[in-house]
DRENSESE-462656 format. One record per residue: residue in one letter; y, z, x of N, C-alpha, C, O in turn; residue number from 1. Coordinates in nm, 4 decimals, decimal comma. Layout:
// DRENSESE-462656
code; n_v; n_w; n_u; ca_v; ca_w; ca_u; c_v; c_w; c_u; o_v; o_w; o_u; pos
a; Y; Z; X; Y; Z; X; Y; Z; X; Y; Z; X; NUM
...
This chain:
// DRENSESE-462656
code; n_v; n_w; n_u; ca_v; ca_w; ca_u; c_v; c_w; c_u; o_v; o_w; o_u; pos
m; -3,4081; -2,2350; 7,2297; -3,4451; -2,2148; 7,3697; -3,4371; -2,0686; 7,4156; -3,3304; -2,0153; 7,3850; 1
k; -3,5122; -2,0017; 7,4725; -3,5020; -1,8773; 7,5188; -3,5174; -1,8673; 7,6705; -3,6071; -1,9311; 7,7254; 2
t; -3,4349; -1,7911; 7,7398; -3,4359; -1,7677; 7,8810; -3,4357; -1,6282; 7,9024; -3,4515; -1,5541; 7,8053; 3
q; -3,4184; -1,5767; 8,0287; -3,4003; -1,4447; 8,0704; -3,2649; -1,3749; 8,0283; -3,2529; -1,2528; 8,0186; 4
k; -3,1643; -1,4668; 8,0045; -3,0412; -1,4334; 7,9649; -3,0392; -1,4166; 7,8094; -2,9379; -1,3663; 7,7609; 5
g; -3,1231; -1,4471; 7,7416; -3,1079; -1,4401; 7,5862; -3,1287; -1,5844; 7,5245; -3,1793; -1,6766; 7,5885; 6
n; -3,0851; -1,5945; 7,3953; -3,1154; -1,7152; 7,3350; -3,0020; -1,8054; 7,3535; -2,8880; -1,7594; 7,3611; 7
l; -3,0235; -1,9209; 7,3607; -2,9002; -2,0239; 7,3731; -2,8525; -2,0380; 7,2371; -2,9304; -2,0534; 7,1430; 8
r; -2,7104; -2,0327; 7,2224; -2,6415; -2,0384; 7,1149; -2,5286; -2,1541; 7,1206; -2,4945; -2,1910; 7,2330; 9
i; -2,4720; -2,2101; 7,0152; -2,3579; -2,2993; 7,0230; -2,2750; -2,2534; 6,9201; -2,3269; -2,2345; 6,8101; 10
c; -2,1284; -2,2271; 6,9391; -2,0393; -2,1783; 6,8622; -1,9840; -2,2931; 6,7774; -2,0173; -2,4088; 6,8032; 11
h; -1,9069; -2,2667; 6,6848; -1,8528; -2,3758; 6,5915; -1,7614; -2,4731; 6,6651; -1,7331; -2,5801; 6,6112; 12
k; -1,7129; -2,4409; 6,7875; -1,6314; -2,5296; 6,8778; -1,7301; -2,6009; 6,9733; -1,6838; -2,6805; 7,0549; 13
g; -1,8512; -2,5797; 6,9688; -1,9337; -2,6483; 7,0633; -1,9638; -2,5972; 7,1926; -2,0234; -2,6659; 7,2755; 14
h; -1,9228; -2,4702; 7,2171; -1,9413; -2,3941; 7,3351; -2,0874; -2,3540; 7,3427; -2,1436; -2,2988; 7,2481; 15
k; -2,1521; -2,3849; 7,4654; -2,2923; -2,3273; 7,4738; -2,2959; -2,1863; 7,5525; -2,2306; -2,1687; 7,6553; 16
y; -2,3676; -2,1003; 7,5020; -2,3676; -1,9682; 7,5564; -2,4998; -1,8898; 7,5348; -2,5727; -1,9203; 7,4405; 17
y; -2,5305; -1,7952; 7,6152; -2,6730; -1,7263; 7,5934; -2,6448; -1,5830; 7,5400; -2,5584; -1,5185; 7,5994; 18
k; -2,6993; -1,5345; 7,4494; -2,6939; -1,3954; 7,4009; -2,8260; -1,3383; 7,3735; -2,9110; -1,4020; 7,3112; 19
s; -2,8464; -1,2146; 7,4204; -2,9672; -1,1405; 7,3915; -2,9595; -1,0451; 7,2774; -3,0584; -0,9930; 7,2258; 20
s; -2,8267; -1,0238; 7,2386; -2,8015; -0,9338; 7,1321; -2,7730; -1,0171; 7,0046; -2,7652; -1,1396; 7,0144; 21
n; -2,7570; -0,9544; 6,8840; -2,7269; -1,0245; 6,7636; -2,5697; -1,0514; 6,7443; -2,5292; -1,1049; 6,6410; 22
c; -2,4938; -1,0175; 6,8338; -2,3535; -1,0359; 6,8547; -2,3223; -1,1872; 6,8500; -2,3534; -1,2627; 6,9420; 23
p; -2,2533; -1,2305; 6,7276; -2,2233; -1,3755; 6,7331; -2,0879; -1,4246; 6,8135; -2,0403; -1,5361; 6,7925; 24
t; -2,0419; -1,3511; 6,8879; -1,9048; -1,3816; 6,9502; -1,9334; -1,4806; 7,0679; -2,0203; -1,4569; 7,1518; 25
c; -1,8664; -1,5770; 7,0694; -1,8819; -1,6651; 7,1869; -1,7822; -1,6267; 7,2874; -1,6631; -1,6145; 7,2590; 26
p; -1,8298; -1,6077; 7,4039; -1,7526; -1,5482; 7,5316; -1,6471; -1,6531; 7,5621; -1,5407; -1,6130; 7,6093; 27
t; -1,6636; -1,7766; 7,5415; -1,5574; -1,8726; 7,5920; -1,4445; -1,8734; 7,4727; -1,3256; -1,8717; 7,5044; 28
c; -1,4777; -1,8756; 7,3579; -1,3747; -1,8710; 7,2435; -1,3063; -1,7296; 7,2686; -1,1833; -1,7265; 7,2693; 29
e; -1,3728; -1,6211; 7,2876; -1,3022; -1,4996; 7,3043; -1,2143; -1,4781; 7,4048; -1,1229; -1,3979; 7,3859; 30
q; -1,2282; -1,5531; 7,5420; -1,1493; -1,5653; 7,6432; -1,0226; -1,6413; 7,6031; -0,9089; -1,6059; 7,6341; 31
e; -1,0524; -1,7434; 7,5350; -0,9270; -1,8347; 7,4853; -0,8350; -1,7591; 7,4000; -0,7148; -1,7828; 7,4125; 32
r; -0,8745; -1,6703; 7,3141; -0,7998; -1,6134; 7,2250; -0,7295; -1,4682; 7,2905; -0,6428; -1,4061; 7,2290; 33
k; -0,7798; -1,4276; 7,4189; -0,7295; -1,3117; 7,4673; -0,5783; -1,3283; 7,4907; -0,5373; -1,4309; 7,5448; 34
p; -0,4931; -1,2299; 7,4513; -0,3424; -1,2459; 7,4732; -0,3262; -1,2296; 7,6299; -0,3937; -1,1608; 7,7065; 35
d; -0,2247; -1,3066; 7,6547; -0,1762; -1,3135; 7,7944; -0,0845; -1,1812; 7,8440; -0,0748; -1,1451; 7,9613; 36
n; -0,0235; -1,1211; 7,7362; 0,0552; -1,0004; 7,7597; 0,0477; -0,9204; 7,6474; -0,0196; -0,9551; 7,5504; 37
g; 0,1233; -0,7946; 7,6509; 0,1151; -0,6947; 7,5369; -0,0119; -0,5862; 7,5799; -0,0848; -0,5924; 7,6788; 38
f; -0,0111; -0,4945; 7,4796; -0,1086; -0,3859; 7,4920; -0,2553; -0,4335; 7,4655; -0,3555; -0,3755; 7,5073; 39
l; -0,2538; -0,5380; 7,3961; -0,3913; -0,5799; 7,3549; -0,4622; -0,6639; 7,4721; -0,5842; -0,6775; 7,4812; 40
s; -0,3638; -0,7204; 7,5639; -0,4119; -0,7911; 7,6645; -0,4775; -0,6942; 7,7766; -0,5498; -0,7481; 7,8604; 41
v; -0,4596; -0,5757; 7,7821; -0,5312; -0,4940; 7,8712; -0,6694; -0,4270; 7,8131; -0,7340; -0,3468; 7,8805; 42
l; -0,7018; -0,4613; 7,7028; -0,8219; -0,3955; 7,6417; -0,9314; -0,4875; 7,6608; -0,9122; -0,6067; 7,6846; 43
s; -1,0560; -0,4304; 7,6501; -1,1893; -0,5069; 7,6480; -1,1838; -0,5869; 7,5114; -1,1100; -0,5526; 7,4190; 44
a; -1,2661; -0,6935; 7,5067; -1,2746; -0,7684; 7,3748; -1,3256; -0,6861; 7,2767; -1,2669; -0,6927; 7,1688; 45
p; -1,4269; -0,6038; 7,2854; -1,4728; -0,5227; 7,1667; -1,3629; -0,4253; 7,1121; -1,3411; -0,4089; 6,9921; 46
a; -1,2958; -0,3621; 7,2146; -1,1789; -0,2821; 7,1619; -1,0682; -0,3567; 7,1082; -1,0109; -0,3108; 7,0093; 47
r; -1,0253; -0,4779; 7,1649; -0,9255; -0,5571; 7,0951; -0,9624; -0,5981; 6,9556; -0,8796; -0,5977; 6,8645; 48
r; -1,0938; -0,6354; 6,9391; -1,1532; -0,6795; 6,8094; -1,1368; -0,5724; 6,7089; -1,0889; -0,5966; 6,5981; 49
a; -1,1823; -0,4336; 6,7512; -1,1713; -0,3389; 6,6687; -1,0371; -0,2947; 6,6334; -1,0285; -0,2359; 6,5256; 50
l; -0,9301; -0,3106; 6,7015; -0,7978; -0,2967; 6,6482; -0,7577; -0,4003; 6,5642; -0,6938; -0,3766; 6,4616; 51
e; -0,7931; -0,5267; 6,6021; -0,7464; -0,6374; 6,5215; -0,8149; -0,6427; 6,3756; -0,7551; -0,6825; 6,2756; 52
s; -0,9321; -0,6028; 6,3766; -1,0030; -0,5978; 6,2442; -0,9660; -0,4806; 6,1651; -1,0001; -0,4750; 6,0470; 53
n; -0,8967; -0,3831; 6,2219; -0,8252; -0,2710; 6,1362; -0,6670; -0,3213; 6,1306; -0,5889; -0,2325; 6,0965; 54
e; -0,6240; -0,4168; 6,1516; -0,5061; -0,4802; 6,1176; -0,3975; -0,4084; 6,2134; -0,2822; -0,3987; 6,1715; 55
i; -0,4292; -0,3609; 6,3332; -0,3516; -0,3032; 6,4261; -0,3110; -0,3955; 6,5413; -0,3866; -0,4111; 6,6372; 56
t; -0,1861; -0,4603; 6,5322; -0,1586; -0,5554; 6,6240; -0,0274; -0,5225; 6,7022; 0,0135; -0,5930; 6,7944; 57
s; 0,0327; -0,4138; 6,6597; 0,1569; -0,3750; 6,7250; 0,1427; -0,2263; 6,7671; 0,0635; -0,1512; 6,7101; 58
l; 0,2203; -0,1881; 6,8664; 0,2242; -0,0218; 6,9110; 0,2785; 0,0518; 6,7888; 0,2267; 0,1608; 6,7646; 59
q; 0,3669; 0,0117; 6,7155; 0,4146; 0,0921; 6,5895; 0,3091; 0,1049; 6,5001; 0,3073; 0,2111; 6,4380; 60
q; 0,2078; 0,0133; 6,4736; 0,0940; 0,0263; 6,3883; -0,0025; 0,1331; 6,4573; -0,0533; 0,2280; 6,3976; 61
l; -0,0188; 0,1045; 6,5850; -0,1098; 0,2002; 6,6405; -0,0713; 0,3486; 6,6478; -0,1543; 0,4394; 6,6535; 62
s; 0,0593; 0,3650; 6,6470; 0,1017; 0,5050; 6,6448; 0,1007; 0,5811; 6,5193; 0,1523; 0,6923; 6,5079; 63
k; 0,0385; 0,5156; 6,4227; 0,0234; 0,5751; 6,2909; -0,1231; 0,6405; 6,2819; -0,1602; 0,6938; 6,1773; 64
f; -0,1976; 0,6348; 6,3859; -0,3272; 0,6659; 6,3930; -0,3461; 0,7706; 6,4973; -0,2703; 0,7682; 6,5943; 65
s; -0,4479; 0,8717; 6,4880; -0,4623; 0,9614; 6,5901; -0,5699; 0,9188; 6,6822; -0,6421; 0,8260; 6,6459; 66
e; -0,5882; 0,9715; 6,7892; -0,7008; 0,9263; 6,9010; -0,8316; 0,9312; 6,8289; -0,9188; 0,8455; 6,8437; 67
k; -0,8416; 1,0349; 6,7504; -0,9807; 1,0505; 6,6848; -1,0088; 0,9347; 6,5903; -1,1189; 0,8799; 6,5911; 68
e; -0,9195; 0,9002; 6,5162; -0,9313; 0,7942; 6,4140; -0,9476; 0,6502; 6,4771; -1,0175; 0,5647; 6,4228; 69
i; -0,8854; 0,6304; 6,5839; -0,9197; 0,5120; 6,6696; -1,0501; 0,5192; 6,7322; -1,1237; 0,4213; 6,7202; 70
l; -1,0865; 0,6119; 6,7919; -1,2352; 0,6200; 6,8430; -1,3530; 0,5993; 6,7393; -1,4675; 0,5725; 6,7756; 71
q; -1,3110; 0,6156; 6,5928; -1,4077; 0,6005; 6,4985; -1,4285; 0,4383; 6,4754; -1,5315; 0,3999; 6,4201; 72
f; -1,3338; 0,3496; 6,5166; -1,3417; 0,2097; 6,5001; -1,4590; 0,1549; 6,5767; -1,4755; 0,1905; 6,6934; 73
h; -1,5440; 0,0681; 6,5171; -1,6681; 0,0045; 6,5842; -1,6040; -0,0802; 6,6996; -1,5152; -0,1619; 6,6752; 74
g; -1,6505; -0,0587; 6,8226; -1,6064; -0,1375; 6,9315; -1,5146; -0,0547; 7,0105; -1,4971; -0,0868; 7,1281; 75
m; -1,4518; 0,0501; 6,9615; -1,3619; 0,1122; 7,0494; -1,4233; 0,2283; 7,1278; -1,4979; 0,3057; 7,0678; 76
g; -1,4013; 0,2432; 7,2369; -1,4607; 0,3472; 7,3322; -1,3529; 0,4241; 7,4021; -1,2361; 0,3853; 7,4000; 77
p; -1,3941; 0,5412; 7,4689; -1,3074; 0,6270; 7,5207; -1,2224; 0,5789; 7,6319; -1,1101; 0,6237; 7,6546; 78
a; -1,2859; 0,4771; 7,7069; -1,2103; 0,4183; 7,8202; -1,0955; 0,3402; 7,7773; -1,0093; 0,3095; 7,8597; 79
s; -1,0870; 0,3057; 7,6558; -0,9453; 0,2328; 7,6079; -0,8401; 0,3359; 7,5838; -0,7230; 0,2987; 7,5913; 80
l; -0,8663; 0,4614; 7,5557; -0,7678; 0,5460; 7,5132; -0,6517; 0,5671; 7,6196; -0,5346; 0,5645; 7,5817; 81
p; -0,6830; 0,5871; 7,7463; -0,5754; 0,5876; 7,8485; -0,4787; 0,4706; 7,8407; -0,3563; 0,4833; 7,8382; 82
k; -0,5447; 0,3554; 7,8372; -0,4710; 0,2139; 7,8343; -0,3669; 0,2146; 7,6980; -0,2579; 0,1574; 7,6964; 83
l; -0,4183; 0,2831; 7,5977; -0,3531; 0,2758; 7,4774; -0,2281; 0,3755; 7,4934; -0,1121; 0,3458; 7,4649; 84
r; -0,2681; 0,4883; 7,5396; -0,1666; 0,6009; 7,5509; -0,0587; 0,5623; 7,6325; 0,0533; 0,5888; 7,5889; 85
t; -0,0691; 0,4950; 7,7614; 0,0303; 0,4548; 7,8432; 0,1171; 0,3537; 7,7771; 0,2396; 0,3590; 7,7883; 86
a; 0,0535; 0,2578; 7,7055; 0,1235; 0,1604; 7,6455; 0,2245; 0,2132; 7,5298; 0,3370; 0,1671; 7,5107; 87
l; 0,1661; 0,3144; 7,4590; 0,2503; 0,3879; 7,3541; 0,3595; 0,4779; 7,4295; 0,4661; 0,5001; 7,3720; 88
q; 0,3365; 0,5266; 7,5487; 0,4424; 0,6129; 7,6118; 0,5445; 0,5298; 7,6802; 0,6601; 0,5685; 7,6973; 89
a; 0,5019; 0,4210; 7,7168; 0,6131; 0,3222; 7,7784; 0,6996; 0,2595; 7,6848; 0,7934; 0,1890; 7,7219; 90
n; 0,6712; 0,2830; 7,5565; 0,7588; 0,2472; 7,4364; 0,8008; 0,3550; 7,3660; 0,8448; 0,3374; 7,2524; 91
g; 0,7951; 0,4620; 7,4123; 0,8467; 0,5925; 7,3484; 0,7637; 0,6194; 7,2179; 0,8275; 0,6685; 7,1248; 92
l; 0,6517; 0,5983; 7,2013; 0,5597; 0,6233; 7,1065; 0,4493; 0,7134; 7,1430; 0,4290; 0,7427; 7,2608; 93
a; 0,3748; 0,7601; 7,0432; 0,2466; 0,8405; 7,0817; 0,1655; 0,8371; 6,9771; 0,2117; 0,7990; 6,8696; 94
f; 0,0250; 0,8772; 6,9878; -0,0723; 0,8765; 6,8733; -0,0368; 0,9849; 6,7844; 0,0183; 1,0870; 6,8254; 95
k; -0,0695; 0,9632; 6,6542; -0,0397; 1,0625; 6,5564; -0,1353; 1,1744; 6,5907; -0,2478; 1,1567; 6,6376; 96
n; -0,0726; 1,3077; 6,5593; -0,1384; 1,4431; 6,5946; -0,2357; 1,4594; 6,4756; -0,3081; 1,5587; 6,4682; 97
């Protein structure tokens, strides 16, 4: 079924949603797996997935990368850098130079 919102899809959990792009991510599943706290909780879903897909789930792991390297990850945009920088600084860490 096609609507103005895109194509009707059903995820593996049975959630129905519409997407106009090829992105297979179910918005309901994505919201369910969003962390309640920590630095990943303040990021957009694409930015969070970008870090997770590169096995970055802690600030210590994040601090091993430069800002330039982080921006190269698919899904990571410049709007996420201030949030990441703040989280690092709050824990006495920084991006690699």
